C-alpha positions as CSV (number, residue, x, y, z in Angstrom):
1,X,-4.7,-17.4,12.9
2,X,-2.3,-18.7,15.5
3,X,-1.1,-16.6,17.8
4,X,-2.5,-13.1,16.9
5,X,-5.5,-13.3,19.0
6,X,-3.0,-13.9,22.0
7,X,-0.7,-11.3,21.1
8,X,-4.0,-9.0,21.2
9,X,-4.8,-9.7,24.5
10,X,-0.8,-9.1,25.4
11,X,-1.0,-5.3,24.0
12,X,-4.5,-5.0,25.6
13,X,-2.7,-5.7,28.9
14,X,0.1,-3.6,27.8
15,X,-2.4,-0.3,27.7
16,X,-3.4,-0.5,24.2
17,X,-6.3,-0.8,22.5
18,X,-6.1,-3.9,20.3
19,X,-3.7,-4.8,17.8
20,X,-3.8,-4.1,13.9
21,X,-1.9,-6.7,11.6
22,X,-0.8,-5.3,8.6
23,X,-0.5,-7.6,5.0
24,X,0.8,-5.6,2.1
25,X,1.8,-6.5,-1.0
26,X,-1.0,-9.4,-1.3
27,X,-0.6,-9.6,-5.1
28,X,2.5,-12.0,-4.7
29,X,-0.3,-14.7,-3.8
30,X,-2.0,-13.8,-6.9
31,X,1.3,-14.4,-8.9
32,X,1.2,-17.6,-7.8
33,X,1.0,-20.4,-10.6
34,X,0.1,-23.4,-8.2
35,X,-3.8,-22.8,-8.0
36,X,-3.4,-25.3,-4.9
37,X,-1.2,-22.8,-3.0
38,X,-3.4,-20.0,-4.4
39,X,-6.5,-21.7,-2.8
40,X,-4.5,-22.7,0.6
41,X,-3.6,-18.5,1.1
42,X,-6.9,-17.7,0.3
43,X,-8.2,-20.5,3.1
44,X,-6.2,-18.7,5.5
45,X,-7.5,-15.3,4.6
46,X,-11.0,-16.5,4.9
47,X,-10.1,-17.8,8.4
48,X,-8.8,-14.4,9.2
49,X,-12.2,-12.4,8.0
50,X,-14.2,-15.1,9.5
51,X,-13.1,-15.0,13.0
52,X,-12.5,-10.9,12.8
53,X,-16.0,-10.3,11.1
54,X,-18.2,-12.5,12.9
55,X,-16.5,-11.1,16.6
56,X,-14.5,-14.4,17.4
57,X,-11.1,-12.1,17.6
58,X,-12.1,-9.3,19.8
59,X,-9.4,-6.4,19.8
60,X,-7.8,-7.4,16.8
61,X,-7.7,-5.8,13.1
62,X,-6.3,-6.5,9.8
63,X,-5.3,-4.4,6.7
64,X,-5.0,-6.1,3.5
65,X,-3.2,-4.3,0.8
66,X,-3.3,-5.6,-2.7
67,X,-3.9,-4.5,-6.5
68,X,-7.4,-4.4,-8.1
69,X,-6.6,-7.9,-10.0
70,X,-5.5,-9.6,-6.8
71,X,-9.2,-9.1,-5.5
72,X,-11.6,-8.8,-8.6
73,X,-10.0,-11.4,-10.8
74,X,-12.3,-14.9,-11.2
75,X,-10.0,-16.8,-12.3
76,X,-6.8,-16.4,-9.8
77,X,-7.6,-13.5,-7.5
78,X,-9.8,-13.7,-4.2
79,X,-12.9,-13.5,-6.2
80,X,-12.1,-17.1,-7.6
81,X,-12.8,-18.2,-4.4
82,X,-16.4,-18.4,-4.2
83,X,-16.5,-17.8,-0.1
84,X,-14.5,-14.6,-0.3
85,X,-15.9,-13.1,-2.9
86,X,-19.5,-13.4,-1.1
87,X,-17.9,-11.9,2.0
88,X,-16.1,-9.1,0.2
89,X,-18.8,-8.5,-2.6
90,X,-19.0,-4.1,-2.5
91,X,-21.6,-2.4,-2.4
92,X,-23.5,-2.1,-5.5
93,X,-25.2,1.3,-4.7
94,X,-21.7,2.8,-4.0
95,X,-20.8,3.7,-7.6
96,X,-20.9,7.0,-9.9
97,X,-18.3,8.9,-7.1
98,X,-19.9,7.6,-4.6
99,X,-18.7,5.3,-1.5
100,X,-19.1,3.3,1.3
101,X,-16.4,3.0,3.9
102,X,-18.0,0.4,6.3
103,X,-17.5,-2.6,4.3
104,X,-14.3,-4.4,4.3
105,X,-13.3,-3.6,0.9
106,X,-12.0,0.1,0.6
107,X,-11.2,1.2,-2.3
108,X,-8.1,3.5,-2.8
109,X,-8.3,6.4,-5.4
110,X,-4.9,7.9,-7.2
111,X,-3.5,10.9,-5.3
112,X,-3.5,14.4,-6.3
113,X,-1.2,17.1,-6.4
114,X,-2.9,18.8,-3.0
115,X,-2.4,15.0,-1.5
116,X,1.3,14.7,-2.8
117,X,2.1,18.1,-1.4
118,X,0.6,17.0,1.9
119,X,2.5,13.5,1.5
120,X,5.8,15.6,0.5
121,X,5.6,17.4,3.8
122,X,5.3,14.9,6.2
123,X,8.3,13.1,4.9
124,X,10.1,16.5,5.4
125,X,8.4,16.4,9.1
126,X,9.7,13.3,9.7
127,X,13.1,13.6,8.2
128,X,13.9,17.4,9.1
129,X,17.2,18.8,10.6
130,X,16.1,22.1,12.1
131,X,18.7,23.4,10.5
132,X,18.7,22.4,6.8
133,X,14.7,21.9,6.7
134,X,13.2,22.9,3.3
135,X,10.6,25.7,3.3
136,X,7.1,24.5,1.3
137,X,8.9,26.7,-1.7
138,X,11.1,24.2,-2.2
139,X,8.2,21.5,-1.9
140,X,6.4,23.7,-4.4
141,X,9.4,23.8,-7.1
142,X,10.0,19.8,-6.5
143,X,6.8,18.8,-8.0
144,X,7.0,21.6,-10.6
145,X,10.0,20.0,-11.6
146,X,9.2,15.9,-11.3
147,X,5.6,17.4,-13.4
148,X,8.1,19.0,-16.4
149,X,10.0,15.7,-16.5
150,X,7.2,12.9,-16.3
151,X,3.8,15.1,-16.0
152,X,1.2,14.0,-13.8
153,X,2.8,10.4,-13.3
154,X,4.2,12.0,-10.5
155,X,1.8,12.4,-8.4
156,X,-0.7,9.6,-9.8
157,X,2.3,6.5,-9.2
158,X,4.4,8.6,-6.5
159,X,6.9,5.5,-5.8
160,X,9.9,7.0,-8.0
161,X,8.7,11.0,-6.9
162,X,9.3,10.1,-3.0
163,X,12.4,8.3,-3.6
164,X,13.7,11.1,-5.4
165,X,12.5,13.6,-2.8
166,X,14.0,11.3,-0.1
167,X,17.3,11.8,-1.6
168,X,17.3,15.4,-2.2
169,X,16.0,16.1,1.6
170,X,19.3,14.1,2.8
171,X,21.8,16.1,0.9
172,X,21.2,19.5,3.2
173,X,20.5,18.0,6.4
174,X,24.0,16.4,6.1
175,X,25.8,19.3,4.0
176,X,24.8,22.5,5.5
177,X,24.6,25.3,3.5
178,X,23.9,23.9,0.6
179,X,20.9,25.7,-1.7
180,X,18.2,23.9,-2.4
181,X,17.6,25.8,-5.3
182,X,20.5,23.7,-7.4
183,X,19.6,21.0,-6.0
184,X,16.1,21.0,-7.3
185,X,16.9,21.8,-11.2
186,X,19.6,18.4,-10.8
187,X,16.7,15.6,-9.5
188,X,16.6,13.2,-12.1
189,X,13.1,11.2,-11.4
190,X,11.8,8.3,-13.6
191,X,8.0,7.7,-14.2
192,X,7.2,4.5,-12.5
193,X,6.5,1.6,-15.1
194,X,3.7,0.2,-12.6
195,X,5.5,-3.5,-13.3
196,X,3.9,-5.2,-10.5
197,X,2.0,-7.4,-12.6
198,X,4.9,-8.2,-15.3
199,X,6.1,-11.1,-13.9
200,X,2.8,-12.9,-13.7
201,X,3.1,-16.4,-15.3
202,X,0.2,-18.3,-17.2
203,X,1.5,-21.1,-18.1
204,X,0.0,-23.2,-15.6
205,X,3.5,-24.6,-13.8
206,X,2.9,-25.6,-10.5
207,X,5.6,-24.2,-8.7
208,X,4.3,-25.8,-5.0
209,X,5.1,-22.7,-3.1
210,X,3.7,-23.0,0.5
211,X,1.3,-21.2,2.7
212,X,1.9,-18.5,5.0
213,X,0.3,-18.8,8.1
214,X,-0.4,-16.5,11.0
């Protein structure tokens, strides 16, 4: 893991409990057309898991974010690497609505409308100007507008919804006196096509991309 354990010790000395490292968009490893490059990266992930789960690295945690295909595809995903598949196997009893959050894999459920409201409220809290903060009624009206435009996709795949909300929130902040009622009707929001996997190639070409190291 390179210098990560040393950094963990440094943040401990600085007064924190430890170091959390977040690696997102790992689906890009799944997209590598070279099996050699994928396996080299999966070997690094295996080293991370071994050190963290077996206690070799203290005060150090990792959060790896990826799509279900990246995890479960036995041909080119993490499950194609036998050692990773055995370590990341999910609890077979956690099914039919039951969850087990003690294992190394946590599946994220789709957002609900209530979750979406909380998300928008938190974005408002981060961005807001006290003189231009939108009321809760504006959040509800915005969600209704998005629902009318793209249906329940506005909260199930909310990337474009959040972008539209941030853009709308910026206007009254920089233009005092603007009425939010008029803004919501003009908000353009498109359904997220979910094209994260559209550029996955199966042509067997070897792009010789290098692996990453921490």
